[in-house]
N, C-alpha and C positions, 0 to 999 in steps of 0.2 A: 334401855334407851339412853342416849348420851345427853348430858346437860346442855351442850351447845345447840342441840336441835330443838330445844324447848323454847317456844316464843316467849319473849320478855314482855310482860305487861303488868300493870298494877291492878287491872280488873280481874279478880279471881274468877268471876263468872265466865270469862273468855279463855282462861288458862287451861289448856288441855291436860296439864299435869295434875289438876285437882280431881280428875276422874269423872267429871260431869259430861264430857264429850263422848259421843259414840266414836268408835275407832276411825271410821271414815272421815269425820270432821277433825279429829286429832291429826290425821295424816295431812289433810288440807292445810290446817294451821301450821304445821311443821314445814310444809313445802313453801307456803307463802313467806314464812320467816326466813327460810334459806334463801329464797329469791331476793328478799329485801336486803339481806346481809351481803349478797353477791353484788348488788348495785348500790351499796351504801355511799360510794364516792361519786356517783353519777346522778346528778339531780334530774336529768332528763329521763333516765330509766326509772327513778323513784316516782317521778310524776306520772309516768305511764302506768306503773304499778297501782298507784293511788286511783287513777282514773278507771282502771280495770276493776278494782275493788268497789269503787263507787257505783259503777254500772251494774256489777253483779248484785250489789245491795239493792239497787232500785229495781232490777228485774225480779229478784226474789220477793221483794215487798209488794210490788204491783201485781205480778202474775201468780204468786203462790200464797203469800201471807194474807193480803186483803181478801181474796176470795174465800179463805178458810176461816175468816172471823166468825165467832159464834152468832147465832140467830136469836138467842134469848138473853134477857137481861142478867139472869143468874149466871149463865155460862160466860157472858162478857165480864161480869164482876169478877169471877174466878180467874179469868185470863189477866185482867188488869191487876189483880192482887198478886198473881204470880210474877208479872212484869216488874211490879214495884219491889217485891221481895228478892228477886234474883238479879237486880242490877239495873233496872230501868230500861228505857226504850233504846233500841240500837240506833246509833247515830254516827255518821261519818262527818266529822267537822272539817270545814275548809279553812285554810289559812286565810286570815283577813289581809286585805291589801296593805293596810296600815302596818301590820306586824311584819309583813314582807319588806316593806320600805324601811321600817325601823332596823331590821336586820341588815339591810344594805348600808344604811347610815352608820351603824356600829362598825361594819367592816371597813368603811372609808376612814373613820376616825382612827382605827387601829393601824391603817396603812400610813396615815400622816404622822402618827406618833413615832413610828419606827423609822421613818425616813430621816 
């Protein structure tokens, strides 16, 4: 496998190169990484990718994960322990409006300095 196809992330629980993913999930991660690299200069495409990933996350959580939760306290305890030990709860963070506006402000300052 080529290094360029390996998704870059600091969360080793998500990194398919650490061997913890089934092959099918590794392939999905590599494809998502390739798509993200292909649209890296187009914020509209990146936004669409992020929306798609967020929708997939929600669908999987609501339709598959929640119905599969354990019915006993002991099993729930073991699941929560596993979540804690393997990287925490999966979460897709949204960019805060303030951070977005700050980014725009810093771009404007850079333009006025170079003029």
